[in-house]
C-alpha positions, -999 to 999 in steps of 0.1 A, spaced: 8 -4 -1 11 35 -11 18 61 17 -1 94 7 20 120 2 18 157 33 -8 180 19 12 213 16 4 232 49 -8 265 25 -21 288 64 10 313 65 4 317 28 1 361 16 -26 353 -9 -39 325 7 -47 352 36 -56 377 17 -86 349 0 -102 342 33 -99 378 49 -115 390 19 -143 359 12 -148 365 55 -152 401 42 -182 397 17 -198 370 40 -202 397 66 -212 419 44 -237 406 25 -251 396 63 -252 429 78 -265 440 40 -295 417 41 -298 417 77 -308 457 76 -326 446 42 -347 426 63 -351 455 90 -360 485 69 -385 464 54 -400 456 88 -394 490 97 -414 501 66 -443 479 66 -449 476 107 -439 508 118 -446 537 89 -469 520 68 -485 499 95 -489 534 117 -492 562 97 -499 547 64 -536 575 65 -510 613 81 -479 602 55 -474 624 29 -475 614 -12 -432 623 -12 -431 600 14 -456 576 13 -438 574 -27 -405 571 -12 -410 541 13 -425 522 -11 -395 524 -37 -375 517 -17 -398 488 7 -404 474 -36 -363 473 -36 -357 455 -2 -386 428 -9 -372 423 -48 -338 406 -26 -324 440 -50 -294 446 -24 -273 413 -28 -236 422 -28 -230 403 -59 -250 410 -92 -238 386 -115 -272 362 -105 -298 393 -111 -273 403 -143 -274 362 -157 -312 367 -159 -311 401 -181 -297 391 -202 -314 351 -201 -341 376 -211 -325 398 -238 -307 366 -252 -347 348 -253 -364 379 -270 -332 380 -296 -341 339 -305 -372 338 -306 -368 370 -330 -348 356 -351 -371 321 -354 -400 339 -364 -385 352 -397 -366 320 -407 -380 306 -442 -414 292 -442 -437 276 -467 -467 300 -449 -441 328 -452 -471 358 -451 -489 348 -417 -456 338 -408 -449 383 -411 -478 391 -394 -472 369 -371 -435 379 -363 -444 422 -365 -470 412 -340 -451 390 -314 -422 414 -325 -443 447 -316 -458 426 -278 -418 423 -270 -407 456 -280 -432 468 -259 -428 442 -224 -387 456 -230 -386 487 -229 -425 485 -201 -411 459 -185 -373 445 -185 -356 483 -188 -372 497 -151 -364 457 -139 -329 460 -148 -322 497 -132 -338 491 -106 -313 457 -104 -286 480 -113 -290 512 -97 -317 504 -65 -291 508 -42 -281 544 -50 -317 546 -62 -327 542 -22 -299 562 -14 -311 586 -29 -343 591 -20 -333 586 17 -307 613 8 -332 636 -4 -360 628 25 -332 637 50 -318 672 41 -355 684 25 -372 671 63 -407 683 54 -431 655 72 -451 676 83 -458 704 118 -464 691 153 -494 706 159 -507 684 123 -512 655 157 -485 629 137 -472 620 175 -441 595 162 -437 602 122 -408 622 124 -385 597 145 -396 570 124 -393 586 87 -358 595 102 -348 560 118 -358 545 85 -342 569 52 -312 564 81 -314 525 82 -318 530 41 -291 551 39 -269 532 58 
């Protein structure tokens, strides 16, 4: 029976140490971002939309709605590679369907009419659905941070005389967490 060779101890190598530290950083960063996303989602739905939905101004309602939907969609992942592949798959599917419809076929005239209809529907779907989704996937974090900065700087949530109670601190907390 042949003896196994001992494995090389690479625990002291600079490259291995760097890779391990980077993996730990990305893991903890991912957990922190997902935790803050869950906190934003919970704070928005329970505290703000649950307790103050009728007293929110339209600016704040739509800001909270966008931030909440962006968090719910799971946009704030540290790595966007999976989401980018979905966008690429959608675009390649649209192109392949269009190419398949324009192949030569005995029923060429009917096929051309069908191809024109399908192409029009695809363009509408692309412009109305895929472009905004791609934008939100790519820039959701930045858009949410921008909305949070805008609302924290403008700070026009209403006056204390309006009987809003704790609305101002609740909005300040939410926008601060979303910015973080």
